[in-house]
N, C-alpha and C positions, 0 to 999 in steps of 0.2 A: 504494500500500500504506500502510495506517495502521499505524505501528510501535507495538508494545506498549511499555509502561513496564516495562523489564527490570531486575529486581533480582537476577538470578541470580548465584550465587557463582562460577561458571565452568563452561563458557564464558560470558563476561560481555559486557555491552553494549560495542559499538564506536561511535565517532563516525560520524555519517552521512557526513561528507566522506571519511573513511578507507574506508568501504565503497564509496563511489562510485568512488574512485580505484582500489581493488582490482578492482572490477567492470570498469572500463575495461581494466585490464591482463589480465583473464581473456580478453577478446576479442582484444586485441593489446597486447603490451608495447612501448611506445615505437613505433619504426618497424621492428621486427624482422620483421614479417609472421608472428609467432608469438604464441601466448598465453603468459602467464607460467607457465601449467601445463605448457607444452612446452619452456620455456627450459632449455638444457643447464646443468648445475650447474657445469661448468668453463668456461663461456663468459665472454667479457669482460664482458658485461652483468651476469652474476650476481656476478662478482668486484667490479664497481663497487658492487653492492648490499651485499655483505659489507663492503667497505672503508668505505662511507659509514656503515653501521650501527655498525661498530666505533668510528669517530670520534665519532659522536653519543653513544654510550654513555659514552665517556670524558669527553666534554665535559659531559654532563648530570650525571655523577657527580663531576666535578672531579678526575679521575684522570690520572696521568702515563703515559708509555710503560712504566713499571715493571709495568703490568698487561696481561694478555692477555684479549681478549674472544672468547668461543667461543659458537657456535650449535650446540647438540647436540640429539639426539632422546631419546625415552624419558621426558620429563617430569621431575617432581620425584623420583619413586621411583627412577629410574636414578641420580640424584645421591645418594640415600640409600645406594646401593651403591658408586658410584665414589669417593666421599669416603673411606670407610674402606679401600677397596681400594688407593687410591693413598697414603694418609697414615697408616694405622694398622697397624702390624705386630703379630705375635703376641707381641712382647716389650714393647709399649707400652700405654698407656691413653689413652682419649679421654674428655673430659667433655661431658655433654649436660645442658642445662637443659630440663626437661620442663614445658612450659606449655600443652599441648593435644594433640589427636589426632595432628597431623602431626609434631610434635616427638617424640612417643612412638613413632610408626612409624619415624622416622628412626633412633632409638636401637635399635629392635628389629632393623633391618637391620644395624646396625653390629656387633652382638654376634657375627655370623658371622665377623668378621675380627680381633677382638682384644678386649681388656678395655675395658668401657664403664662409666664412673662417672656415676651420676645425681647431679649437683651440687645441684640443687634441683628440686622438683616441686610442682605444685598439684593433682595428680590426686585427692587425698583429699577435696577440696572440689568435685569434678566440674568442675575448671578454671573456676570462677566468679570467679577472680582470677589475677593473675600470682604465681608464687612469688617469694620474696625473692631478690634478686640475691646469689649466693654471695660470701662475704667471704674465704674461704680456698681459692681455686682453686689446686690444686697447680701449681707452676711447670713440672714436667717433662711435662705432658700433651702428647700429639701435637697436639691441637687442642681447642678448645671450640666446640660447636655450639649455635646458638640458632635459634628460629623467631621472626621479628620481629613477625609478626601471625598470629593464630589465627582462621581463618575459621569454624570450627564453633562455637566457644564465645564468640567476640567479644572477645578481649583483644589488646592491642598494647603492645609495649615502646616507650615514647615517649622514654626516655633509656637509652642503652646504654653502660655503661662499657667501657673497653678492657680487654684481658687481656694477661698476659705470654706466654701460649701463643697460637699462631695462632687467630684468631677467625673462625669460618665461620658464615654466616647463610643461612637459607632466607628469601628476601624475595619469595616468589611473589605474595603478595596485597597488598603495600604498596610495592613498588618504584616509584620516581618519583612517589609520592603526596605527598611533602613534601621540604623541605630536609633534607639528611642528610649526615653525614660518612662517606662510603663508604671512606675511606682507612684506617679502623680495622680493616677486614676483610682477612684474607689471601685469602679466597675468599667470594664470595656468588653466589647463584643464584636463578633464578626460572622456574617453569613459566609461560609467557607468557600463558596464556589468561584472565588476570584484568585486568591493567592494561596489557598490552603486546602483545596479538595474539590468535592463534588456537591451538587445541590442536595438539600434535605437535611443539612446539619448546621448548627450554629455553635460557635465557641463563645462561652461566656466566662470571663475571669472576674471574680468579685472578692473584694477584701472582706474578711470574715466579720469585722465589726459592723458591716452593713446589715447583717442578718438581724441585728438588734433594732434596726430602724423600721421594722415592719409597720406599714401605715394602716393596714386593714387585714381582716381575716380573708384569706384566699384559699382555693382548693390546692392540695399538695402539688398537682401538676404545674401550677402557676406560681409556686412558692419557691424562691431560690434556696431558702434554708432546707426545705424538704427535699429538694433535688440534690443538694449537697449531702444530706444525711444518707441518701440512697445511692451515692456515688454515680450519679447520672443514669441509673438504670431503675428509676422508679416505675417506668413502663418499659415495653419492649424497645430497646434502643436501635438506632440505625447502625447496625454492626458494620456494614460495608462502608458507610460514610465516615465513621470514626476511623476505621482502618486506613482508608485512603488518606485521611488527614494525618494519621501517624506516619505514613510513607512520605508525605510532603514535609513533615517536621524533620524526619531523618535527612531528607534531601537538603533542606535549608541548613541544618546543622553542619552537614558534610561540606557544603559549599561555603558557608560562613556568611554572617550578616554583613560584615564589612565589604566582602566581595560583591554580594548582591546589591548593596547600596551603591557602590562605585559603578557597577554595570548599569543600574537603573538610571543613574545620573547621565552616563554616556549615551544611553538610548534616547532619553528625553532631549538632551541637547542636540543630538544629531537631527532629530525630527523637527524640533522647534526652529532650528537654524534654517532648515530647508523651507519651512512655511514662511518664516519671517523674510526670507530673501526672494520669495515667489511673487509673481504678478498675477497668478491665478488662484492662489489659496491664501486665506487669512485666518489668524488664530481667533478663537472666541474670547480668550482671556488676554487682554492687552497688557495688564500689569504683570511683568515677568516674574516678580517675586511671589505672585499668587498662583502661578501655573502648577498644575499637577504633574508629577513625574510618572503617574500611573495611567492617566487618561488624557490623551492629547486630542482636544476638540478643535476642529477648524471647519471653515466653509469655503465654497468655491465662488468665483466672481459672478457666475450666473447659473441657472438651472441646466443649461445645455452642457456646460463644462462639468458640472457635478455628475450628470448622467453619463457622460463619456468616460469620466475617470472611474466611476463605479464599474462600468463595463470592462475597462482595461484591467482593473484589479482582478475581476473574475477570470479573465483570460490568463492571468499570471498566477492563478491559484491563491490569491490573497482574499481572505474572507474575514467577516466581522468588522469591516471598515466603515459601515454605514452608521451615521449618528443616531442618537436616540430619537424615537418618533416625535417627541415633543419639541425638538429643536432642529432636526434635520442635519444636513451637512455630513461631516465625517467625524469619526472617533476611532483612534487607534489606542487600544489598551495595552500598555507595556508592562504587564505583570511579570513577576519573577521568572516564570518559565518561558517568556518570550525572549529570544536570543538577540544579541547585537547584530548577528548576521541577518535575522529576519527584518530588523529595522533598516539596516543598510540596503537590503533589497527593495523595501518599500520606497525609500528615498530615491533610489536609482530609477524606479518606475515613475515616480513623480517628476523627476528632472527630464526624463526622456519624453514624458507626456507634455511637459511645458515647452520643450524645444520644438514640438510639432503641432502645437495647438495655439490658435489665436483667441484671445479673450474677448 
């Protein structure tokens, strides 16, 4: 099989060696005589998977045992619900920094459970930049929520100050993509289908003192403390999803966060430089310091050029380059498993297209 050059925003590209290892486990996991798809979620083999994955998350994040690692289902949207359900009572307020589609959706879910204050927003400029970091965050907030990277519009927080209130972060699209101080967060989470695995699983890392902040009585499935007590297997777990994430964690550790960070910066610079120097393509985010290293969003000079470039990408086995349906244009997602060679090829196709196309 000739693999396509995959720039999809999620489900995203996975390393070939991870796919090969997962494929072997589909036929038989270790010497169990069973597929990983058949493996009981309360078996010793799966408990070993859970334990290793938890240890690797803490190691890669530089976190102590003050944090609990959870593997949950329901993706990012369930976390939009669980966070205010657990921590925002109808007597409190939570602060949300609105920097893109997913941060806006997170706060729209939260208003069902308590008072939500929009601390800052860049919605008025169609999220073509990050909002200013709020300078007067109220100290009595139940928590402050941010989205560290915005996949649809292509912005990313590169420097995140601490807060006096618990800081909660959606890191779905840039977790493990760079060196980062994860200890500043009281909770962070990621839908894993971008940098860390396959759809259907969410990683949640929560500091244990947050369990004491329970805002209301919620069923065990929606209770972080209850999930932690049951070691992420309160119900039938997504065994294959967690196992694939474990393979990705091993891959990340073997490659090294510093190497991954350097390569991600190289990939992003190469593509942004090509867009900035182009007469046919224009970046969505004009403020360079706000640009995402994970999702490069750009537009064409007119619909005819856009259509022609889409067609050319298809002819060169480049897929996933189409922008989100809400904004159009193009989006190249440069997650950890996307190679520098992939990006170099895309840039070469762009330059060849520009040399033969009139705007």
